[in-house]
C-alpha positions, 0 to 999 in steps of 0.5 A: 522076683529074683531073676536067674541066668539061664544057658541052653547049650549043646548039639541038639535041636531046641536051644532057641525054641526053648528060649522063645518058648520062655518069651512067650510065656513071659509075655502071656504073664504081662512081662516085657521081653528083649531078644537079641539074636547073634549071627542071624538076620530078621528073616527068621520066621519068629520075627514075624510071629513075635511082631504080634507081641510088639508091646511086650516083645522086642526082637532084634537081629545082629548078623549078616545073611549067610553062615559065619565060618571065617568072621569078618570085621563086619561080623565083629562089629555086629556082634559087639552092637548086639551085645551093647543093645543086650547090655542096655536092655538088662541094665535098663530094668525095662525087661523082665527077660533078656534073651541072648540068642546064639551068643555062645556061638558068637564067643566060640567064633571070637566075635565077642570077649568072654570077659565083657559078657561075664561083666554084663552078667555079673552087673545084671539087676537082681530082678532080670532074667537072662537067657543065653543059647547056642552051642559051645557054651563056655564053662566059665559061662556055665559056672556063673549060670543058675540053670544049664541045659544041654540039648543032646542030639540023639537022632536028627533028620539032617543026617538024611540030607533034609535041609532046614525048613522054614517054620520049623528050623528058621 
């Protein structure tokens, strides 16, 4: 089975949620999944839920607590380690699906070189499906992707001052 490159981007809610839904579907079909989360910690609720599927889904977080606005050396090191882990997962051919969650934001913040990500995608085995999520997907990444979905915000309760809710946004 051929694996494609998918990009979920845009300013709307649902990019990670869509990727996690695909992971759940793949696991339901008996396929192994690797999820690398950039700029996030293992405190997100999906880590607890996906632990129930530990035989099929591996999830790792490559971020520090708090939002990254001015990247630090630690942020860069964590992102680079995450990219190395994702690259190993892709090239190992142990996983049918590899998700690089929020990698587009890591690229946007300059934590990773785009050329390195493009090289990994170019060298991916044919049967491995790769999903890249996050706002600000670079046009070069969208060009090499087989599927690009833009989540567009039409209306959001954040604008009414509602904070991120456990179980729904994290």
